[in-house]
N, CA, C and O atoms as a Tripos MOL2 file, in Angstrom:
@<TRIPOS>MOLECULE
protein
  300   299    75     0     0
PROTEIN
NO_CHARGES

@<TRIPOS>ATOM
      1 N         -30.5080  -27.8550   21.0630 N.3       1 MET1
      2 CA        -30.1760  -29.2100   21.4280 C.3       1 MET1
      3 C         -31.3470  -30.1450   21.1570 C.2       1 MET1
      4 O         -31.1420  -31.3390   20.9350 O.2       1 MET1
      5 N         -32.5590  -29.6310   21.1720 N.am      2 LYS2
      6 CA        -33.7500  -30.4530   21.0010 C.3       2 LYS2
      7 C         -33.7570  -31.2040   19.6710 C.2       2 LYS2
      8 O         -34.1960  -32.3530   19.6150 O.2       2 LYS2
      9 N         -33.2750  -30.5710   18.6040 N.am      3 ASN3
     10 CA        -33.3270  -31.1800   17.2810 C.3       3 ASN3
     11 C         -32.1100  -32.0210   16.9370 C.2       3 ASN3
     12 O         -32.0610  -32.5970   15.8510 O.2       3 ASN3
     13 N         -31.1390  -32.1110   17.8140 N.am      4 ARG4
     14 CA        -29.9610  -32.9220   17.5340 C.3       4 ARG4
     15 C         -30.2980  -34.3940   17.6990 C.2       4 ARG4
     16 O         -31.1020  -34.7590   18.5570 O.2       4 ARG4
     17 N         -29.6880  -35.2350   16.8810 N.am      5 GLY5
     18 CA        -29.9240  -36.6730   16.9370 C.3       5 GLY5
     19 C         -29.3580  -37.3040   18.2010 C.2       5 GLY5
     20 O         -28.5660  -36.6820   18.9090 O.2       5 GLY5
     21 N         -29.7610  -38.5290   18.4810 N.am      6 TYR6
     22 CA        -29.3300  -39.2420   19.6770 C.3       6 TYR6
     23 C         -27.8150  -39.3410   19.7470 C.2       6 TYR6
     24 O         -27.2240  -39.0940   20.7990 O.2       6 TYR6
     25 N         -27.1810  -39.7000   18.6320 N.am      7 TYR7
     26 CA        -25.7260  -39.8560   18.6380 C.3       7 TYR7
     27 C         -25.0410  -38.5550   19.0300 C.2       7 TYR7
     28 O         -24.1220  -38.5560   19.8490 O.2       7 TYR7
     29 N         -25.4860  -37.4460   18.4480 N.am      8 LEU8
     30 CA        -24.8630  -36.1700   18.7570 C.3       8 LEU8
     31 C         -25.1290  -35.7370   20.1860 C.2       8 LEU8
     32 O         -24.3200  -35.0120   20.7650 O.2       8 LEU8
     33 N         -26.2420  -36.1630   20.7710 N.am      9 GLN9
     34 CA        -26.5190  -35.8220   22.1630 C.3       9 GLN9
     35 C         -25.6100  -36.6080   23.1000 C.2       9 GLN9
     36 O         -25.2210  -36.0990   24.1520 O.2       9 GLN9
     37 N         -25.2680  -37.8360   22.7340 N.am     10 GLN10
     38 CA        -24.4780  -38.7040   23.6000 C.3      10 GLN10
     39 C         -22.9750  -38.6030   23.3410 C.2      10 GLN10
     40 O         -22.1710  -38.8530   24.2380 O.2      10 GLN10
     41 N         -22.6060  -38.2440   22.1420 N.am     11 GLN11
     42 CA        -21.2030  -38.2090   21.7470 C.3      11 GLN11
     43 C         -20.8300  -36.7900   21.3310 C.2      11 GLN11
     44 O         -21.6810  -35.9040   21.2650 O.2      11 GLN11
     45 N         -19.5580  -36.5950   21.0550 N.am     12 GLU12
     46 CA        -19.1550  -35.3130   20.5050 C.3      12 GLU12
     47 C         -19.5570  -35.2660   19.0410 C.2      12 GLU12
     48 O         -19.3580  -36.2340   18.3070 O.2      12 GLU12
     49 N         -20.1190  -34.1500   18.6160 N.am     13 GLY13
     50 CA        -20.4320  -33.9660   17.2050 C.3      13 GLY13
     51 C         -19.1290  -33.6860   16.4850 C.2      13 GLY13
     52 O         -18.3740  -32.8090   16.9040 O.2      13 GLY13
     53 N         -18.8500  -34.3990   15.4250 N.am     14 SER14
     54 CA        -17.5800  -34.2120   14.7490 C.3      14 SER14
     55 C         -17.7180  -34.4800   13.2600 C.2      14 SER14
     56 O         -18.6490  -35.1520   12.8150 O.2      14 SER14
     57 N         -16.7800  -33.9450   12.5080 N.am     15 ALA15
     58 CA        -16.7100  -34.1770   11.0730 C.3      15 ALA15
     59 C         -15.2440  -34.3210   10.6990 C.2      15 ALA15
     60 O         -14.4100  -33.5060   11.0920 O.2      15 ALA15
     61 N         -14.9380  -35.3560    9.9420 N.am     16 TYR16
     62 CA        -13.5640  -35.6080    9.5240 C.3      16 TYR16
     63 C         -13.5380  -35.9160    8.0360 C.2      16 TYR16
     64 O         -14.4930  -36.4790    7.5010 O.2      16 TYR16
     65 N         -12.4550  -35.5530    7.3670 N.am     17 ALA17
     66 CA        -12.3010  -35.8530    5.9490 C.3      17 ALA17
     67 C         -10.8420  -36.1960    5.6690 C.2      17 ALA17
     68 O          -9.9230  -35.5790    6.2070 O.2      17 ALA17
     69 N         -10.6590  -37.1850    4.8240 N.am     18 ILE18
     70 CA         -9.3260  -37.5590    4.3450 C.3      18 ILE18
     71 C          -9.3970  -37.5840    2.8230 C.2      18 ILE18
     72 O         -10.2810  -38.2230    2.2530 O.2      18 ILE18
     73 N          -8.4730  -36.8930    2.1650 N.am     19 VAL19
     74 CA         -8.4080  -36.8810    0.7120 C.3      19 VAL19
     75 C          -7.1840  -37.6830    0.3030 C.2      19 VAL19
     76 O          -6.0620  -37.3960    0.7200 O.2      19 VAL19
     77 N          -7.4270  -38.7050   -0.5310 N.am     20 MET20
     78 CA         -6.3360  -39.5800   -0.9560 C.3      20 MET20
     79 C          -6.2540  -39.6440   -2.4780 C.2      20 MET20
     80 O          -7.2520  -39.4420   -3.1690 O.2      20 MET20
     81 N          -5.0790  -39.9220   -2.9870 N.am     21 ASN21
     82 CA         -4.9010  -40.2040   -4.3960 C.3      21 ASN21
     83 C          -5.3580  -41.6400   -4.6160 C.2      21 ASN21
     84 O          -4.7410  -42.5560   -4.0710 O.2      21 ASN21
     85 N          -6.4180  -41.8770   -5.3970 N.am     22 PRO22
     86 CA         -6.9480  -43.2280   -5.5470 C.3      22 PRO22
     87 C          -6.0160  -44.1850   -6.2800 C.2      22 PRO22
     88 O          -6.1820  -45.4010   -6.1860 O.2      22 PRO22
     89 N          -5.0460  -43.6560   -7.0040 N.am     23 LYS23
     90 CA         -4.1290  -44.5190   -7.7440 C.3      23 LYS23
     91 C          -2.9500  -44.9770   -6.9030 C.2      23 LYS23
     92 O          -2.4240  -46.0710   -7.1090 O.2      23 LYS23
     93 N          -2.5270  -44.1340   -5.9450 N.am     24 THR24
     94 CA         -1.3420  -44.4700   -5.1570 C.3      24 THR24
     95 C          -1.6320  -44.6760   -3.6730 C.2      24 THR24
     96 O          -0.8260  -45.2700   -2.9570 O.2      24 THR24
     97 N          -2.7780  -44.1880   -3.2130 N.am     25 GLY25
     98 CA         -3.0950  -44.2600   -1.7890 C.3      25 GLY25
     99 C          -2.4550  -43.1500   -0.9840 C.2      25 GLY25
    100 O          -2.6160  -43.0900    0.2350 O.2      25 GLY25
    101 N          -1.7240  -42.2610   -1.6620 N.am     26 GLU26
    102 CA         -1.0740  -41.1330   -0.9800 C.3      26 GLU26
    103 C          -2.1250  -40.2390   -0.3270 C.2      26 GLU26
    104 O          -3.1270  -39.8880   -0.9500 O.2      26 GLU26
    105 N          -1.8890  -39.8770    0.9200 N.am     27 ILE27
    106 CA         -2.7910  -38.9640    1.6270 C.3      27 ILE27
    107 C          -2.4270  -37.5440    1.2370 C.2      27 ILE27
    108 O          -1.2960  -37.1010    1.4360 O.2      27 ILE27
    109 N          -3.4100  -36.8310    0.6750 N.am     28 LEU28
    110 CA         -3.1870  -35.4650    0.2180 C.3      28 LEU28
    111 C          -3.5950  -34.4280    1.2570 C.2      28 LEU28
    112 O          -2.9950  -33.3560    1.3370 O.2      28 LEU28
    113 N          -4.6180  -34.7440    2.0540 N.am     29 ALA29
    114 CA         -5.0850  -33.8020    3.0730 C.3      29 ALA29
    115 C          -5.8900  -34.5420    4.1270 C.2      29 ALA29
    116 O          -6.5710  -35.5220    3.8250 O.2      29 ALA29
    117 N          -5.8110  -34.0700    5.3620 N.am     30 ILE30
    118 CA         -6.6070  -34.5880    6.4660 C.3      30 ILE30
    119 C          -7.1280  -33.3810    7.2390 C.2      30 ILE30
    120 O          -6.3860  -32.4370    7.5100 O.2      30 ILE30
    121 N          -8.4090  -33.4220    7.5900 N.am     31 SER31
    122 CA         -8.9820  -32.3240    8.3480 C.3      31 SER31
    123 C         -10.0400  -32.8610    9.3000 C.2      31 SER31
    124 O         -10.6310  -33.9120    9.0480 O.2      31 SER31
    125 N         -10.2740  -32.1560   10.3710 N.am     32 GLY32
    126 CA        -11.3020  -32.5560   11.3240 C.3      32 GLY32
    127 C         -11.7670  -31.3970   12.1720 C.2      32 GLY32
    128 O         -11.0470  -30.4180   12.3680 O.2      32 GLY32
    129 N         -12.9930  -31.5230   12.6780 N.am     33 PHE33
    130 CA        -13.6060  -30.4730   13.4810 C.3      33 PHE33
    131 C         -14.4830  -31.1370   14.5300 C.2      33 PHE33
    132 O         -15.1920  -32.0970   14.2280 O.2      33 PHE33
    133 N         -14.4430  -30.6410   15.7440 N.am     34 VAL34
    134 CA        -15.2330  -31.1940   16.8390 C.3      34 VAL34
    135 C         -16.1120  -30.1030   17.4340 C.2      34 VAL34
    136 O         -15.6600  -28.9830   17.6740 O.2      34 VAL34
    137 N         -17.3760  -30.4470   17.6670 N.am     35 ASP35
    138 CA        -18.3360  -29.5520   18.3130 C.3      35 ASP35
    139 C         -18.9860  -30.3400   19.4490 C.2      35 ASP35
    140 O         -20.0600  -30.9120   19.2630 O.2      35 ASP35
    141 N         -18.3480  -30.3790   20.6280 N.am     36 PRO36
    142 CA        -18.8730  -31.1930   21.7250 C.3      36 PRO36
    143 C         -20.2850  -30.8010   22.1460 C.2      36 PRO36
    144 O         -20.5950  -29.6170   22.2790 O.2      36 PRO36
    145 N         -21.1340  -31.7990   22.3530 N.am     37 ALA37
    146 CA        -22.5150  -31.5570   22.7960 C.3      37 ALA37
    147 C         -22.5040  -30.9430   24.1870 C.2      37 ALA37
    148 O         -21.7920  -31.4140   25.0740 O.2      37 ALA37
    149 N         -23.2890  -29.9000   24.3750 N.am     38 GLY38
    150 CA        -23.4180  -29.2910   25.6880 C.3      38 GLY38
    151 C         -22.3080  -28.3290   26.0530 C.2      38 GLY38
    152 O         -22.3020  -27.7840   27.1570 O.2      38 GLY38
    153 N         -21.3700  -28.1100   25.1480 N.am     39 GLU39
    154 CA        -20.2770  -27.1860   25.4180 C.3      39 GLU39
    155 C         -20.2910  -26.0800   24.3850 C.2      39 GLU39
    156 O         -20.7740  -26.2690   23.2680 O.2      39 GLU39
    157 N         -19.7650  -24.9350   24.7530 N.am     40 ASP40
    158 CA        -19.7590  -23.7880   23.8500 C.3      40 ASP40
    159 C         -18.5040  -23.7200   22.9860 C.2      40 ASP40
    160 O         -18.4390  -22.9100   22.0610 O.2      40 ASP40
    161 N         -17.5160  -24.5520   23.2680 N.am     41 GLU41
    162 CA        -16.2430  -24.4390   22.5710 C.3      41 GLU41
    163 C         -16.0910  -25.5240   21.5140 C.2      41 GLU41
    164 O         -16.1540  -26.7120   21.8280 O.2      41 GLU41
    165 N         -15.8910  -25.1180   20.2630 N.am     42 SER42
    166 CA        -15.5990  -26.0210   19.1610 C.3      42 SER42
    167 C         -14.1140  -25.8970   18.8490 C.2      42 SER42
    168 O         -13.4920  -24.8830   19.1670 O.2      42 SER42
    169 N         -13.5420  -26.9330   18.2240 N.am     43 TYR43
    170 CA        -12.1210  -26.8630   17.9150 C.3      43 TYR43
    171 C         -11.7630  -27.7600   16.7350 C.2      43 TYR43
    172 O         -12.4640  -28.7220   16.4200 O.2      43 TYR43
    173 N         -10.6490  -27.4120   16.0960 N.am     44 VAL44
    174 CA        -10.1190  -28.1950   14.9860 C.3      44 VAL44
    175 C          -9.4120  -29.4060   15.5790 C.2      44 VAL44
    176 O          -8.7050  -29.2930   16.5800 O.2      44 VAL44
    177 N          -9.6090  -30.5750   14.9500 N.am     45 HIS45
    178 CA         -9.0400  -31.8170   15.4610 C.3      45 HIS45
    179 C          -8.6330  -32.7190   14.2890 C.2      45 HIS45
    180 O          -9.2630  -33.7530   14.0670 O.2      45 HIS45
    181 N          -7.5870  -32.3430   13.5330 N.am     46 PRO46
    182 CA         -7.2420  -33.0840   12.3290 C.3      46 PRO46
    183 C          -6.7990  -34.5290   12.5760 C.2      46 PRO46
    184 O          -7.0460  -35.3910   11.7320 O.2      46 PRO46
    185 N          -6.1620  -34.8110   13.6900 N.am     47 THR47
    186 CA         -5.6950  -36.1780   13.9200 C.3      47 THR47
    187 C          -6.8130  -37.1260   14.3310 C.2      47 THR47
    188 O          -6.6090  -38.3390   14.3640 O.2      47 THR47
    189 N          -7.9830  -36.5980   14.6430 N.am     48 GLY48
    190 CA         -9.1110  -37.4470   14.9990 C.3      48 GLY48
    191 C          -9.5460  -38.3490   13.8630 C.2      48 GLY48
    192 O         -10.1390  -39.4010   14.0990 O.2      48 GLY48
    193 N          -9.2570  -37.9500   12.6280 N.am     49 ALA49
    194 CA         -9.6310  -38.7560   11.4630 C.3      49 ALA49
    195 C          -8.9160  -40.0990   11.4600 C.2      49 ALA49
    196 O          -9.4440  -41.0690   10.9170 O.2      49 ALA49
    197 N          -7.7480  -40.1780   12.0420 N.am     50 VAL50
    198 CA         -6.9940  -41.4340   12.0630 C.3      50 VAL50
    199 C          -6.8540  -42.0260   13.4650 C.2      50 VAL50
    200 O          -6.5130  -43.2000   13.6040 O.2      50 VAL50
    201 N          -7.1090  -41.2420   14.4910 N.am     51 ASN51
    202 CA         -6.9310  -41.7250   15.8680 C.3      51 ASN51
    203 C          -8.2100  -42.1660   16.5600 C.2      51 ASN51
    204 O          -8.1430  -42.7790   17.6250 O.2      51 ASN51
    205 N          -9.3700  -41.8750   15.9900 N.am     52 ASN52
    206 CA        -10.6450  -42.2520   16.6070 C.3      52 ASN52
    207 C         -11.2230  -43.4840   15.9230 C.2      52 ASN52
    208 O         -10.8830  -43.7830   14.7790 O.2      52 ASN52
    209 N         -12.0890  -44.1890   16.6190 N.am     53 ALA53
    210 CA        -12.8050  -45.3340   16.0490 C.3      53 ALA53
    211 C         -14.2170  -44.8880   15.6800 C.2      53 ALA53
    212 O         -14.8450  -44.1280   16.4180 O.2      53 ALA53
    213 N         -14.7160  -45.3590   14.5380 N.am     54 PHE54
    214 CA        -16.0330  -44.9740   14.0570 C.3      54 PHE54
    215 C         -16.8120  -46.2060   13.6240 C.2      54 PHE54
    216 O         -16.2330  -47.1970   13.1800 O.2      54 PHE54
    217 N         -18.1290  -46.1350   13.7580 N.am     55 GLU55
    218 CA        -18.9920  -47.1770   13.2080 C.3      55 GLU55
    219 C         -19.1160  -46.9470   11.7100 C.2      55 GLU55
    220 O         -19.0730  -45.8120   11.2370 O.2      55 GLU55
    221 N         -19.2710  -48.0490   10.9670 N.am     56 PHE56
    222 CA        -19.4570  -47.9220    9.5240 C.3      56 PHE56
    223 C         -20.7550  -47.1940    9.2390 C.2      56 PHE56
    224 O         -21.7450  -47.3680    9.9500 O.2      56 PHE56
    225 N         -20.7480  -46.3930    8.2130 N.am     57 GLY57
    226 CA        -21.9400  -45.6570    7.8150 C.3      57 GLY57
    227 C         -22.1110  -45.7120    6.3150 C.2      57 GLY57
    228 O         -21.7990  -46.7220    5.6860 O.2      57 GLY57
    229 N         -22.6030  -44.6400    5.7430 N.am     58 SER58
    230 CA        -22.9020  -44.6330    4.3160 C.3      58 SER58
    231 C         -21.6530  -44.7260    3.4440 C.2      58 SER58
    232 O         -21.7610  -44.9670    2.2420 O.2      58 SER58
    233 N         -20.4780  -44.5400    4.0250 N.am     59 VAL59
    234 CA        -19.2460  -44.6730    3.2530 C.3      59 VAL59
    235 C         -19.0900  -46.0960    2.7170 C.2      59 VAL59
    236 O         -18.4100  -46.3020    1.7120 O.2      59 VAL59
    237 N         -19.7020  -47.0700    3.3660 N.am     60 VAL60
    238 CA        -19.6180  -48.4500    2.9100 C.3      60 VAL60
    239 C         -20.2470  -48.5830    1.5220 C.2      60 VAL60
    240 O         -19.7670  -49.3670    0.7020 O.2      60 VAL60
    241 N         -21.3030  -47.8360    1.2520 N.am     61 LYS61
    242 CA        -21.9350  -47.8700   -0.0750 C.3      61 LYS61
    243 C         -20.9440  -47.4270   -1.1400 C.2      61 LYS61
    244 O         -20.8290  -48.0620   -2.1880 O.2      61 LYS61
    245 N         -20.2320  -46.3460   -0.8770 N.am     62 GLY62
    246 CA        -19.2320  -45.8610   -1.8270 C.3      62 GLY62
    247 C         -18.1190  -46.8610   -2.0380 C.2      62 GLY62
    248 O         -17.6620  -47.0570   -3.1640 O.2      62 GLY62
    249 N         -17.6770  -47.4970   -0.9680 N.am     63 ALA63
    250 CA        -16.6260  -48.5100   -1.0750 C.3      63 ALA63
    251 C         -17.1130  -49.7050   -1.8850 C.2      63 ALA63
    252 O         -16.3460  -50.2880   -2.6500 O.2      63 ALA63
    253 N         -18.3780  -50.0730   -1.7230 N.am     64 SER64
    254 CA        -18.9430  -51.1920   -2.4850 C.3      64 SER64
    255 C         -18.9870  -50.8610   -3.9720 C.2      64 SER64
    256 O         -18.6560  -51.7060   -4.8040 O.2      64 SER64
    257 N         -19.3940  -49.6380   -4.3150 N.am     65 VAL65
    258 CA        -19.4320  -49.2150   -5.7180 C.3      65 VAL65
    259 C         -18.0210  -49.1840   -6.2940 C.2      65 VAL65
    260 O         -17.7950  -49.6550   -7.4090 O.2      65 VAL65
    261 N         -17.0840  -48.6410   -5.5520 N.am     66 LEU66
    262 CA        -15.6920  -48.5620   -6.0230 C.3      66 LEU66
    263 C         -15.1430  -49.9590   -6.2750 C.2      66 LEU66
    264 O         -14.4890  -50.1900   -7.2920 O.2      66 LEU66
    265 N         -15.3970  -50.8850   -5.3720 N.am     67 THR67
    266 CA        -14.9270  -52.2620   -5.5520 C.3      67 THR67
    267 C         -15.5550  -52.8760   -6.7950 C.2      67 THR67
    268 O         -14.8700  -53.5490   -7.5650 O.2      67 THR67
    269 N         -16.8490  -52.6510   -7.0010 N.am     68 GLY68
    270 CA        -17.5250  -53.1600   -8.1890 C.3      68 GLY68
    271 C         -16.9280  -52.6040   -9.4600 C.2      68 GLY68
    272 O         -16.7880  -53.3270  -10.4470 O.2      68 GLY68
    273 N         -16.5690  -51.3170   -9.4530 N.am     69 MET69
    274 CA        -15.9710  -50.7070  -10.6250 C.3      69 MET69
    275 C         -14.5720  -51.2570  -10.8820 C.2      69 MET69
    276 O         -14.2040  -51.5230  -12.0260 O.2      69 MET69
    277 N         -13.8010  -51.4230   -9.8210 N.am     70 GLN70
    278 CA        -12.4390  -51.9460   -9.9680 C.3      70 GLN70
    279 C         -12.4300  -53.3870  -10.4560 C.2      70 GLN70
    280 O         -11.5190  -53.7970  -11.1760 O.2      70 GLN70
    281 N         -13.4300  -54.1490  -10.0700 N.am     71 GLU71
    282 CA        -13.5130  -55.5500  -10.4750 C.3      71 GLU71
    283 C         -14.2250  -55.7360  -11.8080 C.2      71 GLU71
    284 O         -14.3250  -56.8580  -12.3050 O.2      71 GLU71
    285 N         -14.7210  -54.6420  -12.3950 N.am     72 GLY72
    286 CA        -15.3830  -54.7070  -13.6850 C.3      72 GLY72
    287 C         -16.8230  -55.1990  -13.6370 C.2      72 GLY72
    288 O         -17.4090  -55.4890  -14.6790 O.2      72 GLY72
    289 N         -17.3980  -55.2970  -12.4470 N.am     73 VAL73
    290 CA        -18.7820  -55.7430  -12.2900 C.3      73 VAL73
    291 C         -19.7480  -54.6050  -12.6050 C.2      73 VAL73
    292 O         -20.8420  -54.8360  -13.1190 O.2      73 VAL73
    293 N         -19.3370  -53.3700  -12.2940 N.am     74 VAL74
    294 CA        -20.1510  -52.1790  -12.5240 C.3      74 VAL74
    295 C         -19.3580  -51.2600  -13.4520 C.2      74 VAL74
    296 O         -18.1390  -51.1460  -13.3260 O.2      74 VAL74
    297 N         -20.0510  -50.6070  -14.3840 N.am     75 THR75
    298 CA        -19.3510  -49.6670  -15.2630 C.3      75 THR75
    299 C         -19.8560  -48.2560  -15.0350 C.2      75 THR75
    300 O         -19.3870  -47.3200  -15.6840 O.2      75 THR75
@<TRIPOS>BOND
     1     1     2 1
     2     2     3 1
     3     3     4 2
     4     3     5 am
     5     5     6 1
     6     6     7 1
     7     7     8 2
     8     7     9 am
     9     9    10 1
    10    10    11 1
    11    11    12 2
    12    11    13 am
    13    13    14 1
    14    14    15 1
    15    15    16 2
    16    15    17 am
    17    17    18 1
    18    18    19 1
    19    19    20 2
    20    19    21 am
    21    21    22 1
    22    22    23 1
    23    23    24 2
    24    23    25 am
    25    25    26 1
    26    26    27 1
    27    27    28 2
    28    27    29 am
    29    29    30 1
    30    30    31 1
    31    31    32 2
    32    31    33 am
    33    33    34 1
    34    34    35 1
    35    35    36 2
    36    35    37 am
    37    37    38 1
    38    38    39 1
    39    39    40 2
    40    39    41 am
    41    41    42 1
    42    42    43 1
    43    43    44 2
    44    43    45 am
    45    45    46 1
    46    46    47 1
    47    47    48 2
    48    47    49 am
    49    49    50 1
    50    50    51 1
    51    51    52 2
    52    51    53 am
    53    53    54 1
    54    54    55 1
    55    55    56 2
    56    55    57 am
    57    57    58 1
    58    58    59 1
    59    59    60 2
    60    59    61 am
    61    61    62 1
    62    62    63 1
    63    63    64 2
    64    63    65 am
    65    65    66 1
    66    66    67 1
    67    67    68 2
    68    67    69 am
    69    69    70 1
    70    70    71 1
    71    71    72 2
    72    71    73 am
    73    73    74 1
    74    74    75 1
    75    75    76 2
    76    75    77 am
    77    77    78 1
    78    78    79 1
    79    79    80 2
    80    79    81 am
    81    81    82 1
    82    82    83 1
    83    83    84 2
    84    83    85 am
    85    85    86 1
    86    86    87 1
    87    87    88 2
    88    87    89 am
    89    89    90 1
    90    90    91 1
    91    91    92 2
    92    91    93 am
    93    93    94 1
    94    94    95 1
    95    95    96 2
    96    95    97 am
    97    97    98 1
    98    98    99 1
    99    99   100 2
   100    99   101 am
   101   101   102 1
   102   102   103 1
   103   103   104 2
   104   103   105 am
   105   105   106 1
   106   106   107 1
   107   107   108 2
   108   107   109 am
   109   109   110 1
   110   110   111 1
   111   111   112 2
   112   111   113 am
   113   113   114 1
   114   114   115 1
   115   115   116 2
   116   115   117 am
   117   117   118 1
   118   118   119 1
   119   119   120 2
   120   119   121 am
   121   121   122 1
   122   122   123 1
   123   123   124 2
   124   123   125 am
   125   125   126 1
   126   126   127 1
   127   127   128 2
   128   127   129 am
   129   129   130 1
   130   130   131 1
   131   131   132 2
   132   131   133 am
   133   133   134 1
   134   134   135 1
   135   135   136 2
   136   135   137 am
   137   137   138 1
   138   138   139 1
   139   139   140 2
   140   139   141 am
   141   141   142 1
   142   142   143 1
   143   143   144 2
   144   143   145 am
   145   145   146 1
   146   146   147 1
   147   147   148 2
   148   147   149 am
   149   149   150 1
   150   150   151 1
   151   151   152 2
   152   151   153 am
   153   153   154 1
   154   154   155 1
   155   155   156 2
   156   155   157 am
   157   157   158 1
   158   158   159 1
   159   159   160 2
   160   159   161 am
   161   161   162 1
   162   162   163 1
   163   163   164 2
   164   163   165 am
   165   165   166 1
   166   166   167 1
   167   167   168 2
   168   167   169 am
   169   169   170 1
   170   170   171 1
   171   171   172 2
   172   171   173 am
   173   173   174 1
   174   174   175 1
   175   175   176 2
   176   175   177 am
   177   177   178 1
   178   178   179 1
   179   179   180 2
   180   179   181 am
   181   181   182 1
   182   182   183 1
   183   183   184 2
   184   183   185 am
   185   185   186 1
   186   186   187 1
   187   187   188 2
   188   187   189 am
   189   189   190 1
   190   190   191 1
   191   191   192 2
   192   191   193 am
   193   193   194 1
   194   194   195 1
   195   195   196 2
   196   195   197 am
   197   197   198 1
   198   198   199 1
   199   199   200 2
   200   199   201 am
   201   201   202 1
   202   202   203 1
   203   203   204 2
   204   203   205 am
   205   205   206 1
   206   206   207 1
   207   207   208 2
   208   207   209 am
   209   209   210 1
   210   210   211 1
   211   211   212 2
   212   211   213 am
   213   213   214 1
   214   214   215 1
   215   215   216 2
   216   215   217 am
   217   217   218 1
   218   218   219 1
   219   219   220 2
   220   219   221 am
   221   221   222 1
   222   222   223 1
   223   223   224 2
   224   223   225 am
   225   225   226 1
   226   226   227 1
   227   227   228 2
   228   227   229 am
   229   229   230 1
   230   230   231 1
   231   231   232 2
   232   231   233 am
   233   233   234 1
   234   234   235 1
   235   235   236 2
   236   235   237 am
   237   237   238 1
   238   238   239 1
   239   239   240 2
   240   239   241 am
   241   241   242 1
   242   242   243 1
   243   243   244 2
   244   243   245 am
   245   245   246 1
   246   246   247 1
   247   247   248 2
   248   247   249 am
   249   249   250 1
   250   250   251 1
   251   251   252 2
   252   251   253 am
   253   253   254 1
   254   254   255 1
   255   255   256 2
   256   255   257 am
   257   257   258 1
   258   258   259 1
   259   259   260 2
   260   259   261 am
   261   261   262 1
   262   262   263 1
   263   263   264 2
   264   263   265 am
   265   265   266 1
   266   266   267 1
   267   267   268 2
   268   267   269 am
   269   269   270 1
   270   270   271 1
   271   271   272 2
   272   271   273 am
   273   273   274 1
   274   274   275 1
   275   275   276 2
   276   275   277 am
   277   277   278 1
   278   278   279 1
   279   279   280 2
   280   279   281 am
   281   281   282 1
   282   282   283 1
   283   283   284 2
   284   283   285 am
   285   285   286 1
   286   286   287 1
   287   287   288 2
   288   287   289 am
   289   289   290 1
   290   290   291 1
   291   291   292 2
   292   291   293 am
   293   293   294 1
   294   294   295 1
   295   295   296 2
   296   295   297 am
   297   297   298 1
   298   298   299 1
   299   299   300 2
@<TRIPOS>SUBSTRUCTURE
     1 MET1         2 RESIDUE 1 A MET
     2 LYS2         6 RESIDUE 1 A LYS
     3 ASN3        10 RESIDUE 1 A ASN
     4 ARG4        14 RESIDUE 1 A ARG
     5 GLY5        18 RESIDUE 1 A GLY
     6 TYR6        22 RESIDUE 1 A TYR
     7 TYR7        26 RESIDUE 1 A TYR
     8 LEU8        30 RESIDUE 1 A LEU
     9 GLN9        34 RESIDUE 1 A GLN
    10 GLN10       38 RESIDUE 1 A GLN
    11 GLN11       42 RESIDUE 1 A GLN
    12 GLU12       46 RESIDUE 1 A GLU
    13 GLY13       50 RESIDUE 1 A GLY
    14 SER14       54 RESIDUE 1 A SER
    15 ALA15       58 RESIDUE 1 A ALA
    16 TYR16       62 RESIDUE 1 A TYR
    17 ALA17       66 RESIDUE 1 A ALA
    18 ILE18       70 RESIDUE 1 A ILE
    19 VAL19       74 RESIDUE 1 A VAL
    20 MET20       78 RESIDUE 1 A MET
    21 ASN21       82 RESIDUE 1 A ASN
    22 PRO22       86 RESIDUE 1 A PRO
    23 LYS23       90 RESIDUE 1 A LYS
    24 THR24       94 RESIDUE 1 A THR
    25 GLY25       98 RESIDUE 1 A GLY
    26 GLU26      102 RESIDUE 1 A GLU
    27 ILE27      106 RESIDUE 1 A ILE
    28 LEU28      110 RESIDUE 1 A LEU
    29 ALA29      114 RESIDUE 1 A ALA
    30 ILE30      118 RESIDUE 1 A ILE
    31 SER31      122 RESIDUE 1 A SER
    32 GLY32      126 RESIDUE 1 A GLY
    33 PHE33      130 RESIDUE 1 A PHE
    34 VAL34      134 RESIDUE 1 A VAL
    35 ASP35      138 RESIDUE 1 A ASP
    36 PRO36      142 RESIDUE 1 A PRO
    37 ALA37      146 RESIDUE 1 A ALA
    38 GLY38      150 RESIDUE 1 A GLY
    39 GLU39      154 RESIDUE 1 A GLU
    40 ASP40      158 RESIDUE 1 A ASP
    41 GLU41      162 RESIDUE 1 A GLU
    42 SER42      166 RESIDUE 1 A SER
    43 TYR43      170 RESIDUE 1 A TYR
    44 VAL44      174 RESIDUE 1 A VAL
    45 HIS45      178 RESIDUE 1 A HIS
    46 PRO46      182 RESIDUE 1 A PRO
    47 THR47      186 RESIDUE 1 A THR
    48 GLY48      190 RESIDUE 1 A GLY
    49 ALA49      194 RESIDUE 1 A ALA
    50 VAL50      198 RESIDUE 1 A VAL
    51 ASN51      202 RESIDUE 1 A ASN
    52 ASN52      206 RESIDUE 1 A ASN
    53 ALA53      210 RESIDUE 1 A ALA
    54 PHE54      214 RESIDUE 1 A PHE
    55 GLU55      218 RESIDUE 1 A GLU
    56 PHE56      222 RESIDUE 1 A PHE
    57 GLY57      226 RESIDUE 1 A GLY
    58 SER58      230 RESIDUE 1 A SER
    59 VAL59      234 RESIDUE 1 A VAL
    60 VAL60      238 RESIDUE 1 A VAL
    61 LYS61      242 RESIDUE 1 A LYS
    62 GLY62      246 RESIDUE 1 A GLY
    63 ALA63      250 RESIDUE 1 A ALA
    64 SER64      254 RESIDUE 1 A SER
    65 VAL65      258 RESIDUE 1 A VAL
    66 LEU66      262 RESIDUE 1 A LEU
    67 THR67      266 RESIDUE 1 A THR
    68 GLY68      270 RESIDUE 1 A GLY
    69 MET69      274 RESIDUE 1 A MET
    70 GLN70      278 RESIDUE 1 A GLN
    71 GLU71      282 RESIDUE 1 A GLU
    72 GLY72      286 RESIDUE 1 A GLY
    73 VAL73      290 RESIDUE 1 A VAL
    74 VAL74      294 RESIDUE 1 A VAL
    75 THR75      298 RESIDUE 1 A THR
């Protein structure tokens, strides 16, 4: 626990992924996993990817690049 970051100490540690078709927006797969801080039990939580609220992170960089490519500003 000593080496875990502040966020993981205060919140549940979790990882979520959504795979979409970039041309249609169709959702191809959703997955999630939760590892609560201070508890021994981890569990799969696929609906957390769409039911939880998250702060923006490094994904914004990817969205900015994608927008630039779609608008023809970046090649």
